[in-house]
C-alpha positions in Angstrom: -7.3 37.4 -24.4 -6.6 35.4 -21.2 -8.4 36.2 -18.0 -6.2 36.9 -15.0 -8.1 34.4 -12.8 -7.2 31.5 -15.1 -4.0 29.5 -14.7 -2.1 29.6 -18.0 -1.7 26.1 -19.7 1.9 26.9 -20.3 2.7 26.9 -16.6 1.0 23.6 -15.8 3.6 21.1 -14.6 2.4 17.6 -15.5 5.2 15.8 -13.6 4.4 13.3 -10.9 6.1 13.9 -7.6 6.4 11.3 -4.9 4.6 13.4 -2.3 1.6 13.8 -4.6 1.2 10.2 -5.4 -1.5 8.2 -3.8 -0.4 5.3 -1.6 -0.7 2.0 -3.4 -3.2 -0.5 -2.0 -1.5 -3.8 -1.4 -3.5 -7.0 -1.7 -2.9 -10.6 -0.6 -1.0 -12.2 -3.5 -1.1 -16.0 -2.6 -3.6 -18.9 -2.6 -7.3 -18.9 -3.0 -7.8 -15.5 -1.3 -5.3 -13.8 -3.7 -6.6 -10.3 -4.6 -8.3 -9.8 -1.2 -7.5 -6.5 0.5 -5.5 -7.0 3.7 -8.2 -5.2 5.7 -10.5 -8.1 4.8 -8.6 -10.5 7.0 -8.8 -10.8 10.8 -5.8 -9.7 12.9 -5.0 -13.3 13.8 -5.1 -14.3 10.1 -2.7 -11.4 9.3 -0.3 -12.5 12.0 -0.3 -16.0 10.6 0.1 -14.7 7.0 2.9 -12.4 8.1 4.9 -15.4 9.5 4.3 -17.2 6.2 5.6 -14.2 4.2 8.6 -13.9 6.5 9.5 -17.6 5.8 9.2 -17.0 2.0 11.2 -13.8 2.2 14.1 -15.3 4.2 17.0 -12.9 4.4 15.9 -11.0 1.3 13.7 -7.9 0.9 11.4 -9.0 -2.0 8.3 -9.1 0.2 9.2 -6.1 2.3 6.3 -4.0 0.9 3.8 -6.7 1.8 5.3 -7.1 5.3 5.1 -3.3 5.8 1.5 -3.2 4.5 0.5 -6.0 6.9 2.2 -4.2 9.8 0.3 -1.0 8.9 -3.1 -2.7 9.0 -2.2 -4.4 12.3 -1.0 -1.1 13.8 -4.2 0.6 12.7 -6.2 -2.0 14.7 -4.3 -1.6 17.9 -6.8 -1.1 20.8 -9.7 -2.5 18.8 
């Protein structure tokens, strides 16, 4: 007999929904510092790296997630 305070296994939804997914951590993918978290770089270094990525990206959108992640780190540091 099932207790009323337990959630029945038959009703568990194992689907992943976008609003429940954790945000992916984006790391620096190039050169000797590849694999380093973006928060491990100074703001000046991130600005320099952002310009480098913009040149690699050109008119495309391949590196857009990396650019957005750099912007997010920089914005979180405003006023510091």
